[in-house]
C-alpha beads as a LAMMPS data file, in Angstrom:
LAMMPS data file: protein, C-alpha beads

208 atoms
207 bonds

1 atom types
1 bond types

-500.0 500.0 xlo xhi
-500.0 500.0 ylo yhi
-500.0 500.0 zlo zhi

Masses

1 110.0

Atoms # bond

1 1 1 232.169 -280.402 -449.151
2 1 1 233.793 -277.200 -447.904
3 1 1 233.881 -277.483 -444.099
4 1 1 236.066 -274.474 -443.349
5 1 1 234.655 -271.369 -441.630
6 1 1 233.380 -268.500 -443.755
7 1 1 235.917 -266.028 -442.325
8 1 1 238.790 -268.183 -443.631
9 1 1 237.307 -268.553 -447.115
10 1 1 236.622 -264.808 -447.389
11 1 1 239.984 -263.742 -445.943
12 1 1 241.900 -266.060 -448.278
13 1 1 240.084 -264.720 -451.340
14 1 1 240.592 -261.106 -450.261
15 1 1 244.308 -261.816 -449.861
16 1 1 244.438 -263.399 -453.324
17 1 1 242.748 -260.359 -454.884
18 1 1 245.119 -258.018 -453.060
19 1 1 248.250 -259.960 -453.942
20 1 1 247.385 -260.222 -457.632
21 1 1 246.436 -256.526 -457.755
22 1 1 249.687 -255.484 -456.096
23 1 1 251.623 -257.623 -458.580
24 1 1 250.095 -256.189 -461.748
25 1 1 248.609 -252.774 -461.011
26 1 1 250.559 -249.614 -461.934
27 1 1 248.125 -246.975 -460.703
28 1 1 249.225 -245.619 -457.295
29 1 1 245.637 -245.261 -456.085
30 1 1 244.859 -248.872 -457.028
31 1 1 247.997 -250.005 -455.235
32 1 1 246.832 -248.232 -452.088
33 1 1 243.437 -249.908 -452.301
34 1 1 244.992 -253.360 -452.809
35 1 1 247.326 -252.812 -449.872
36 1 1 244.352 -251.844 -447.734
37 1 1 242.482 -254.937 -448.953
38 1 1 245.439 -257.051 -447.815
39 1 1 245.395 -255.393 -444.388
40 1 1 241.663 -256.079 -444.036
41 1 1 242.217 -259.713 -445.036
42 1 1 244.856 -260.007 -442.316
43 1 1 242.548 -258.446 -439.736
44 1 1 239.697 -260.772 -440.664
45 1 1 241.933 -263.818 -440.471
46 1 1 243.323 -262.634 -437.130
47 1 1 239.827 -262.317 -435.661
48 1 1 238.968 -265.831 -436.703
49 1 1 242.244 -267.560 -435.902
50 1 1 243.433 -265.765 -432.780
51 1 1 246.812 -264.945 -434.350
52 1 1 248.002 -261.360 -434.538
53 1 1 247.105 -259.311 -437.603
54 1 1 250.721 -258.137 -437.806
55 1 1 252.012 -261.709 -438.032
56 1 1 249.477 -262.663 -440.682
57 1 1 250.176 -259.518 -442.694
58 1 1 253.873 -260.335 -442.586
59 1 1 253.136 -263.788 -444.002
60 1 1 250.950 -262.296 -446.717
61 1 1 253.633 -259.814 -447.744
62 1 1 256.207 -262.556 -448.250
63 1 1 254.177 -263.987 -451.121
64 1 1 254.323 -262.027 -454.364
65 1 1 253.023 -262.425 -457.901
66 1 1 249.817 -264.014 -459.115
67 1 1 248.197 -266.090 -456.386
68 1 1 248.053 -269.817 -457.092
69 1 1 247.485 -272.886 -454.880
70 1 1 250.441 -274.603 -453.250
71 1 1 251.075 -278.236 -454.223
72 1 1 251.431 -281.034 -451.667
73 1 1 252.480 -284.527 -452.819
74 1 1 251.812 -287.765 -450.925
75 1 1 252.990 -291.294 -451.724
76 1 1 251.028 -294.482 -451.011
77 1 1 253.383 -297.478 -451.028
78 1 1 252.481 -301.034 -450.017
79 1 1 254.178 -304.233 -448.908
80 1 1 252.107 -307.392 -448.407
81 1 1 248.873 -305.416 -448.506
82 1 1 249.940 -302.939 -445.825
83 1 1 250.490 -299.224 -446.398
84 1 1 253.633 -297.283 -445.512
85 1 1 253.133 -294.467 -442.997
86 1 1 255.613 -292.226 -441.204
87 1 1 255.273 -290.686 -437.763
88 1 1 255.569 -286.912 -437.720
89 1 1 258.015 -285.459 -435.224
90 1 1 255.885 -282.327 -434.956
91 1 1 252.735 -283.960 -433.551
92 1 1 253.531 -287.642 -432.975
93 1 1 250.829 -288.757 -435.397
94 1 1 251.114 -290.717 -438.642
95 1 1 250.804 -289.732 -442.293
96 1 1 251.503 -290.797 -445.845
97 1 1 255.064 -289.658 -446.589
98 1 1 255.131 -286.427 -448.539
99 1 1 255.278 -282.659 -448.403
100 1 1 255.497 -279.534 -450.530
101 1 1 256.518 -279.962 -454.160
102 1 1 259.861 -278.386 -455.067
103 1 1 260.746 -276.376 -458.153
104 1 1 262.795 -278.027 -460.918
105 1 1 261.317 -281.433 -460.092
106 1 1 258.281 -283.165 -461.511
107 1 1 255.500 -284.101 -459.131
108 1 1 256.526 -287.764 -459.393
109 1 1 260.146 -286.899 -458.639
110 1 1 259.010 -284.892 -455.619
111 1 1 256.969 -287.714 -454.107
112 1 1 259.797 -290.220 -454.615
113 1 1 262.230 -287.835 -452.925
114 1 1 259.845 -287.305 -449.997
115 1 1 259.409 -291.045 -449.468
116 1 1 263.165 -291.569 -449.359
117 1 1 263.810 -288.592 -447.096
118 1 1 261.067 -289.435 -444.605
119 1 1 261.126 -293.255 -444.559
120 1 1 264.457 -294.446 -445.970
121 1 1 262.785 -296.449 -448.732
122 1 1 263.522 -295.954 -452.411
123 1 1 260.406 -295.850 -454.560
124 1 1 258.953 -295.363 -458.016
125 1 1 255.703 -293.507 -458.705
126 1 1 253.347 -295.651 -460.775
127 1 1 249.963 -293.901 -460.797
128 1 1 248.335 -290.591 -459.918
129 1 1 245.519 -291.617 -457.579
130 1 1 243.899 -288.255 -456.920
131 1 1 244.144 -284.490 -457.157
132 1 1 242.189 -283.078 -454.239
133 1 1 241.452 -279.669 -452.772
134 1 1 242.584 -279.405 -449.155
135 1 1 239.421 -277.502 -448.166
136 1 1 237.138 -280.281 -449.409
137 1 1 239.065 -283.264 -448.101
138 1 1 238.201 -283.378 -444.411
139 1 1 241.346 -281.698 -443.096
140 1 1 241.137 -279.345 -440.106
141 1 1 240.083 -275.928 -441.485
142 1 1 243.108 -273.947 -440.379
143 1 1 245.319 -273.476 -443.426
144 1 1 245.875 -269.953 -444.727
145 1 1 246.988 -271.203 -448.140
146 1 1 244.929 -272.790 -450.862
147 1 1 246.387 -276.272 -451.411
148 1 1 246.103 -278.980 -454.059
149 1 1 247.096 -282.458 -452.853
150 1 1 248.477 -284.984 -455.349
151 1 1 248.410 -288.590 -454.153
152 1 1 250.483 -291.201 -456.013
153 1 1 250.657 -294.963 -455.856
154 1 1 254.307 -295.940 -455.520
155 1 1 256.299 -299.166 -455.673
156 1 1 259.094 -299.649 -453.149
157 1 1 262.252 -300.507 -455.075
158 1 1 264.889 -300.610 -452.329
159 1 1 266.246 -299.007 -449.212
160 1 1 265.438 -299.786 -445.596
161 1 1 263.363 -298.066 -442.919
162 1 1 264.953 -295.115 -441.169
163 1 1 263.661 -291.941 -439.573
164 1 1 264.660 -288.370 -440.363
165 1 1 264.650 -284.917 -438.828
166 1 1 260.919 -284.747 -439.638
167 1 1 259.893 -288.305 -438.724
168 1 1 260.217 -290.454 -435.606
169 1 1 258.692 -293.687 -436.890
170 1 1 258.349 -295.753 -440.073
171 1 1 255.894 -298.657 -440.259
172 1 1 253.342 -300.500 -442.374
173 1 1 249.678 -300.758 -441.398
174 1 1 246.689 -302.749 -442.543
175 1 1 243.484 -301.075 -443.580
176 1 1 241.767 -301.936 -440.298
177 1 1 244.580 -301.039 -437.910
178 1 1 245.516 -297.480 -438.738
179 1 1 247.277 -295.424 -436.048
180 1 1 246.330 -291.908 -434.962
181 1 1 246.647 -289.790 -438.097
182 1 1 248.157 -286.335 -438.562
183 1 1 244.916 -284.978 -440.017
184 1 1 246.453 -281.780 -441.319
185 1 1 248.454 -283.983 -443.686
186 1 1 246.505 -287.203 -444.288
187 1 1 242.950 -288.333 -443.580
188 1 1 241.514 -291.823 -443.203
189 1 1 239.439 -291.279 -446.348
190 1 1 242.602 -290.565 -448.345
191 1 1 244.240 -293.732 -447.047
192 1 1 241.078 -295.713 -447.833
193 1 1 241.212 -294.336 -451.386
194 1 1 244.841 -295.417 -451.699
195 1 1 243.912 -298.971 -450.646
196 1 1 241.134 -299.068 -453.249
197 1 1 243.458 -297.954 -456.029
198 1 1 246.166 -300.369 -454.888
199 1 1 243.682 -303.227 -455.050
200 1 1 242.276 -302.086 -458.406
201 1 1 244.897 -300.159 -460.353
202 1 1 242.516 -299.647 -463.269
203 1 1 240.407 -297.199 -461.277
204 1 1 240.527 -293.724 -462.865
205 1 1 242.337 -290.857 -461.215
206 1 1 239.961 -288.997 -458.880
207 1 1 239.685 -285.232 -458.559
208 1 1 237.526 -282.579 -456.908

Bonds

1 1 1 2
2 1 2 3
3 1 3 4
4 1 4 5
5 1 5 6
6 1 6 7
7 1 7 8
8 1 8 9
9 1 9 10
10 1 10 11
11 1 11 12
12 1 12 13
13 1 13 14
14 1 14 15
15 1 15 16
16 1 16 17
17 1 17 18
18 1 18 19
19 1 19 20
20 1 20 21
21 1 21 22
22 1 22 23
23 1 23 24
24 1 24 25
25 1 25 26
26 1 26 27
27 1 27 28
28 1 28 29
29 1 29 30
30 1 30 31
31 1 31 32
32 1 32 33
33 1 33 34
34 1 34 35
35 1 35 36
36 1 36 37
37 1 37 38
38 1 38 39
39 1 39 40
40 1 40 41
41 1 41 42
42 1 42 43
43 1 43 44
44 1 44 45
45 1 45 46
46 1 46 47
47 1 47 48
48 1 48 49
49 1 49 50
50 1 50 51
51 1 51 52
52 1 52 53
53 1 53 54
54 1 54 55
55 1 55 56
56 1 56 57
57 1 57 58
58 1 58 59
59 1 59 60
60 1 60 61
61 1 61 62
62 1 62 63
63 1 63 64
64 1 64 65
65 1 65 66
66 1 66 67
67 1 67 68
68 1 68 69
69 1 69 70
70 1 70 71
71 1 71 72
72 1 72 73
73 1 73 74
74 1 74 75
75 1 75 76
76 1 76 77
77 1 77 78
78 1 78 79
79 1 79 80
80 1 80 81
81 1 81 82
82 1 82 83
83 1 83 84
84 1 84 85
85 1 85 86
86 1 86 87
87 1 87 88
88 1 88 89
89 1 89 90
90 1 90 91
91 1 91 92
92 1 92 93
93 1 93 94
94 1 94 95
95 1 95 96
96 1 96 97
97 1 97 98
98 1 98 99
99 1 99 100
100 1 100 101
101 1 101 102
102 1 102 103
103 1 103 104
104 1 104 105
105 1 105 106
106 1 106 107
107 1 107 108
108 1 108 109
109 1 109 110
110 1 110 111
111 1 111 112
112 1 112 113
113 1 113 114
114 1 114 115
115 1 115 116
116 1 116 117
117 1 117 118
118 1 118 119
119 1 119 120
120 1 120 121
121 1 121 122
122 1 122 123
123 1 123 124
124 1 124 125
125 1 125 126
126 1 126 127
127 1 127 128
128 1 128 129
129 1 129 130
130 1 130 131
131 1 131 132
132 1 132 133
133 1 133 134
134 1 134 135
135 1 135 136
136 1 136 137
137 1 137 138
138 1 138 139
139 1 139 140
140 1 140 141
141 1 141 142
142 1 142 143
143 1 143 144
144 1 144 145
145 1 145 146
146 1 146 147
147 1 147 148
148 1 148 149
149 1 149 150
150 1 150 151
151 1 151 152
152 1 152 153
153 1 153 154
154 1 154 155
155 1 155 156
156 1 156 157
157 1 157 158
158 1 158 159
159 1 159 160
160 1 160 161
161 1 161 162
162 1 162 163
163 1 163 164
164 1 164 165
165 1 165 166
166 1 166 167
167 1 167 168
168 1 168 169
169 1 169 170
170 1 170 171
171 1 171 172
172 1 172 173
173 1 173 174
174 1 174 175
175 1 175 176
176 1 176 177
177 1 177 178
178 1 178 179
179 1 179 180
180 1 180 181
181 1 181 182
182 1 182 183
183 1 183 184
184 1 184 185
185 1 185 186
186 1 186 187
187 1 187 188
188 1 188 189
189 1 189 190
190 1 190 191
191 1 191 192
192 1 192 193
193 1 193 194
194 1 194 195
195 1 195 196
196 1 196 197
197 1 197 198
198 1 198 199
199 1 199 200
200 1 200 201
201 1 201 202
202 1 202 203
203 1 203 204
204 1 204 205
205 1 205 206
206 1 206 207
207 1 207 208
């Protein structure tokens, strides 16, 4: 279910229309209209979010080409029935290790890299658990971007726990003793799904 406010949904789509039009249109009058559409999208988002329209417009203008969702990867790794979580330095809350996918790496390579960087553990991706839309997954409705989240089951193959510039804690948790979660990154429902797929690896990949 889409729980984000209408102003965010409309502003994001207006920005996508403007960005794609500016990327492919050749007519100077069309380019003016698409630029104005982008400015209106920034103003609408500013009214809803409280940020300045100038700041939002600057962010919009940094993105060029056809508008597509960003890709976030998250790894669910287990030891003795407990799930690996890392504590975010930015908010002090806990999340599945992961982050934005990088170019020139597969999604599985990205999630393995993120696990190592954020937790110190070496891992191997074994199954794609879910492809989910950020808007429909219970996250706080405050992201400007459209985001697809890819969650993988992973086996820990080596390494030892250590923190990083982005993390201040590394620990394993049981299903019934989860810490305070960084909800912009990981929700309890996503962790519950990871436990279900860990316990029954034959479950099909989920998507929305």
